[in-house]
N, C-alpha and C positions, 0 to 999 in steps of 0.2 A: 460265217460264224453266227450261231444263233444269239438272240438277244440275252438269254440267260448266261451264256458263256462270256459275252462281253461284259455283263454286269459283274460276274464273279472275277474276271480279270481285273477290272478297275477296282473292285473291292480289295483285292489283294495288293494292288498298287497303293491304294490308300492305306491299307494296314501296314505295309512295309515302311511307308513314309512316316506314319504315326510312330512306329517303333523307333526309327532313327531320331525323330523329334523328341520322343520321350527319353531316349538315352541322353540327348544333349541337355535336356532340362535336369535330368538326374545328376549329371556330372558337375553341374555348376556348383561351386562351393565345396567341392571335395578337397582334400588335402593338397598341399603345394610341394610335398617332397618329391624327389626325382623319380622314385618308383611309381608313385600315384600318377604323376604327370605322364609318364610313359604308358602306363596301363590305360589311362583315359584317352590318350592319343590313339592308341590301337583300337580301343573300344569304339570311339567315334568313327574311325575309318571303316571298321568291319560292319558296324550297324548301318551305315549309309550305303555300303556296298551291297547289302542284301537286296534292297529295293532297286538300286541302280542296275544290277544284273538282271533282276526280274523284268524291268522295263526293256532292257536289251533283248531278253528272251522273247518278249512279245513282238519285237521288231526284227526277229532273227531272219537269216537268209535261207534257212532250211531246217530240217528236223535235227541234224547233227549239231548245228549252232544252237538251236533252242535247248536241246538236252544239256549241252555244255554250260550254258548260262544258268539253267535251273540247278545244275550240280554246284556251280559257284555260289549261287544264292544260298543253297543249303549249307555249304561249307562256311560261308560268312556268318550265317546265323549261329552255327556251332561255335565258331571263333568268338563271336560276340558273347555267347554264354560263358566261354572260358575267361575272357577278360573281366566280365562281371564278377566271376567267382574270385578272381585275384585281388579285387579291391578290398582294402582294409577299412571298414566302416565303424564309426564311433557311436552311431545312434540307432535305436531300434526302428525308427521311422525310415531311415535310409536303408536299413536291412530289408524292411518290408517292400520298399520300392524296388530294390535289387531283385528280390525274389519274384516280384511281378514281371520284371523285365526278363529274368531268366526263364520264366514260364512262357512268356511270349516268344522268346527265341526258340524254345523247345517246340512250341506249336508251329512256328514257321518252318522249322526243320522238318517236322512231320508232314506238313502240307507240301513242301517241295519234294519230299521223298515220295509221297503219294502221286504227285504229278509225274515224277520220273517213272514210277512203276506203271502208271496208266498210259504213258506215252511210248513205252517200248514194245 
């Protein structure tokens, strides 16, 4: 693998890690009702799974395994976007943060979609 490809791979690992970290920072202090707690739990899981599956893809046992992990990363980014949309927010500041996270989830989905397209 060329040096540029290695750098891009690690950049995406860092980017997916930052996404999961930013989601965790975002959810601190959100409401404590049962619906919000459940949505937050799902959001935290899916946001972390984006990067975890990408790392697994990079350590894959073959092309089929790689493609499956990339598909899962894309699916988890899409799921994260869904859980973000469900959260009921009371401040415009939190709404702006949510929009930024939704945008990042969308961009990650598009990146993983491009990887799939170029790998097949």
